[in-house]
N, C-alpha and C positions, 0 to 999 in steps of 0.2 A: 571335440569341437575345434581342435587345432591340428592341422596337418602341414608337413613340410613339403614344399614343392619348389624346385629351383632356388633353394635356400631362402625362401620367403615364407612368412606366416600368413595363411589365409584363414579368415575367421568369419563365422556366421554369427551375427549379433542376435542371439536368441537365448543364450545361457543366462539364467537369472543370477548366477554368481558373479557375472562380469560387471564390475563397477565402472571401469573405464576401458574404452577401446579407441585406439588410433588406427586408422586405415589409410595406408598409402600416402602418408603425410610428407609433403615437400616444404622446405623453408629455405629462402635465399636471403643473404645479406649482400645486396648489390649483385655482383656477378659470381659470388661465392655460394655454392650449394652447401648449406649447413646440415640439412636433413634430406635424404635421398630416397623418399618413398618408404618411410618406416611404418611398420605395423606392429603393434604390441597390445597386450591384454593385461589389465590389473584386476584381480578378483577381490571380491568383498571379504574383508577380514583377514587378508593376507598381506605379506610384505613382498613387493616386487622390487628387486634391485636392478638398477641400470649400471652396468659395469663397463668401463672403457678407459683408454688413456686420455690425456689432455687433447682437446680438439676433436673428440669423437662426436660431439653433439649432445652430450648428456644434459648440460644446463639448458640448452636451447629446447630440448624435449620437455623439461619441466616448465619452462616459461610458456610454451605452447599450451600445455595442459592447464596452467594457471590463468591463461588468457592475457599474459603480459606480452606475448608475441603472436601476431597473426600468421597464418600459413599461406603459402603460395597455392597449394592445392591439397586435397585429401580431406578426410572427415574425422572429427573428434566427437565421441559419444560419451556421456556421463550419465549413469543410471538409465541407459537406453535412450537418452535424450540428445539430440544433435545440438552441440554447444559452440560451434565455430564462431558464432556472432555474439555470444554472451560476454558481458563485461566481467572482469575478474571478481568483483564483489557478488556477482550472481552465480558463481560456480561452486560455492560451498566447499572450498578447499583452503588449506592454510599452508604457507611455504616458509621454509627456513633457508636463507641464502648462505653461501660460504662466507660472505662478508656479514658483519653483525647487523647493520641497518637498524640500530637502536636510536631512540629519541634521547639526545644527550642532556636535555634541560629538565628531565623529570626523573623521578626515582625508579629503582628497579621494580618496586611494587607496581607503580603506575605503568611502566613499560609492559609488564606481564598482563596487567588488567586492561590495557588499552582497547583490545578488541571487544572485551565484555562491556566496557563503558559504551562503546558504539552500538551494542546490541541492547542497551538499557536493562542489563541484568541487575537484579537487586543486590544491595551492598553485602548482605550476609553471604549470599552465594558466591559473590566475587571474592570475598575474604577467604572463604573456605577453599575454593578452587585454586586461587593463587598460592596460598600457603601450602597446600598439598603438593602442587607441582614444584614449588620452590624447595620443599623438603626432599622430594625425590631427586632433584638435580643438584642438591648440595649448595644452594644459593640462599637458603633461608636467612643466614646472618647478614646478608647484604641488601635486604629489601628496602632499607631506608637510604641507601647510597645512590649516587648517580653513576651512570656507566663509566664516566671518565675516571672514577676512583677504583675501578676494577681491573684485574689483569685480563689479558687476552682470552684465556681459557674461561674465566668467569663471565666475560661479556658474551662469549659463544654460548654458554649455558643459558644465559638470559634470553638470547635470541631464540634458542630452542624452546625454552619455557613459554615464550610469548606465543609460539605456534600451538604448542600442546594445550595451552589453557583454553583455546578457542574450540567450542564444540562443532566440528565439521565432519563431513563424510570421508574426506581423503586428506592425508597429510603428505606434503611434498618436502623431501629433505635433500638439499644440495650440499653434499659433503659436510654434514653438520658438525662432525667432530675432528675435522682436519687440523684445527688449530690447538687441539688439546694435547697434553703430554701423554706419553705412552700408557702410563698407569691409568689415567683418567679415561683414555680411549677404551681400554679393555673394560673398565667399569661401566662406561656409557653404552657399550655394545650389549652388555648384560642387562642394563636398564631398559634399553630399547626392546630387547627380546622379551623381557618380562612384561613390559607395558603392552606390546603388540599381542602377545599370546593371552594375557589375562583379560584385557579389555576388548580384544578382537578388533582393534582399530585397523583401518586400511591405510597402507603406507607405501609410497614410492620413494625409494632411497637411492640416491646417486653416489657412486664412489669410484675411485680408481684402485682401491685396495681390495684384492681378492679375498683377504681374510674377513673383512666386513661383509662382503657379498655372501661368502659361504656360511658365516655365522647367522646372518639375519634373513636371507632370502628364502621364501617358499619357492619362488621362481626367479630366474635371472635372465635378463636381456643383455647380451654382449653387443656393444655398439662400437663401431669403428669407422671413422670418417663419414659419419652420417648414415651409415648402413647397419641394419641389424644382421649381425653375423650368425647368432644363434639365440633361440629362446627355449628354455627348458627348466627342469628342476636342477638343483645344485648337483645332484647325483649324475644326471644326464650330462651336464656341462663338464663335470670333472672326468667322468669315465668314458664318455663318447663325444669328445669335441668334434665339431663338424669340419673344422679345418685347423691348420697349424697355428693361425692367429689365436683362436680360442684355446688351443692346447697350451700355448705359452703364456697366456694372460692369467692362468690359474696355477698357483704353486710357487714355492720359493725354496730351492731353486725351481725355475720353470721346467716344463717338459723338455728333455734333451731330444734333438732331432738329428738324424743322420740320413743323408741321401744314399741310395743304393738301388739294387734291383733284386727281384725274385728270380732265382735260377733253380733248375732241377738237378739233383744228384741222385740218379737212379729213380727210386719212387718217392724220394723225399724233396721237400721244398726248402731252400736255403736263402736267407738274406745275405747278399754279398755287397760289400762296400770296399773297393780297393782290395787289400789283402785280407780283410776281415770277412769271415764267414760265420753265420749263426744259424744253426739248424732250427727249423720251425716244425711244430707238431701238425700244423694245418697243411692241407694240399692246395696250393694256390697257383694261379696261372703266372707264367713268366712275364714280367713287366717291370718298368722303372717305378720305384716307390720311395717314400720317406718313412723311416722307422722312428716312432716316438716312444721314449722310455722315461718314466718318472724317476726322479733321483732316488727315491726309496727302493727302487728295484735294481740298484747297482751295488754289488757287494764285493768286498775283497775276496779273492779266490785263493784256495790252496794250490798246490802244484798239480793236482789232478781234478778231473771233472769235465763236463761238457760245456761247450760254448765259452771257453776261456778266451779272453781278449787282452792283448798287451796294451798297456797305457803308460803315459809319462806324466808325472805331476807337473802341472803348469803353475799352480799357486795353491796355497792352503792358508787357513785361518781359523780362529775360534768363533763359535756362535754359542755363547753360554758354555755348557759342558760338552757340546758337540763339536765336530770338526767339519768345516766346509772345504771341499777340495775341487779345484778345476783340473780336469784330466784331458790331455791331448790324446785322442783316439783317432788314428788315421789323420784326416784333414779337419776333424771337428774338435771343438772344445765341449766336453761334457762337464756338468756341474752336479755334484752329489754332496750329501751330508751324512756322515757317519755318526751314530748315536753314542759316541764316547770320544774322549780326547785321544787323538793319535798324532804322532809327530811325523811329518813328511818333509822332504827336501825338494826344492825345485830341481827338476830334471830326473828325479828318482824314477826308476822303472818298477812298475808294479803289475800284477795280474788281477783282472777283475772278471766278474761273472754277471751276466745280465739275466735277471728273472723276467721272462717275457710274458708271464701271466698278467694280463691287463694292459700290455703295451699296445700301441695303436699303429696302424698302417694308413698312410695317406697317399693319394695319387701324386703324380708330378706337379699337377696344378694345385696341390696342397689340400685337396678335398678328401674327406674321410672315406676309407675303404672298410675297415673292420677293426674289432678288438681281438687281440690274440688270446688264446686260452679260454674263450667262452664256450 
């Protein structure tokens, strides 16, 4: 149903699993183009993650879906129904904003139940649903308090619960755990995953954090400056990034990139960057390229072996029990993480070895060529 052509997603609206479809949507704020012809698909019962940096258009996309913003052009379909002109209350979605947007003058219980009151749900059902959601989110002890007496993390969980308590077809989450502490973020990611998979709710989740995207997403849309860079499963996004932007938005440290060229040494192809030469198993045409290597594929080398590279320690530090090191290799700074504590000195000369299985090659214009070792 989806094919890539000129780095865009073209979609035929005929798949019964497709809950939401945006087709070639443009959105302007005055002279500023916030969305530049985006196309994306959210499937029923799945979590679609929209991943991108600040200013990418993630929140604007959610507001367009929710009906809080109109579009300049393009089409929005929900359950195969054209909804561009529908009011937010007619769209059967619930949204959690990055800011709390709670009613300060009523209790947590009434904040959670507000949408159910509007739907004239009976009191027993409201009581049961609110208390179930409150227990899941760890805010059950605060149901009689007002939001002003809660911490920031607690208020964020109330905002999240207010959306989850409403029975809708699609939940929209705009960085819902950004204000939570690290321990609670990990816990909430697990709760989201459990909730989504057990209840098969349909969810669009916005984040700038690649870990959240990889943990939660059935599919991921990478958004950059109002443009869809890539749509795919998390495996596709990680293993076959369509360009260097996508390659570097996933991973910590991100994928290391080195400009160079493919040259031939007899019958063998070699990646060459300055004085650095790395032999490739593939037979490739001679051209300028960019080599992308994940940090996990950089190893300390012994004095012998193939594809040894001289490097200089630029900086190093601890990450838990691991060691994070920045290495100067030619004119580039590579970042890697060794799975043990090792002491390095700035300026120290070391020898490393690149494991090229799974490394990526990109064109000069930063477009994807191939994965090495496949």
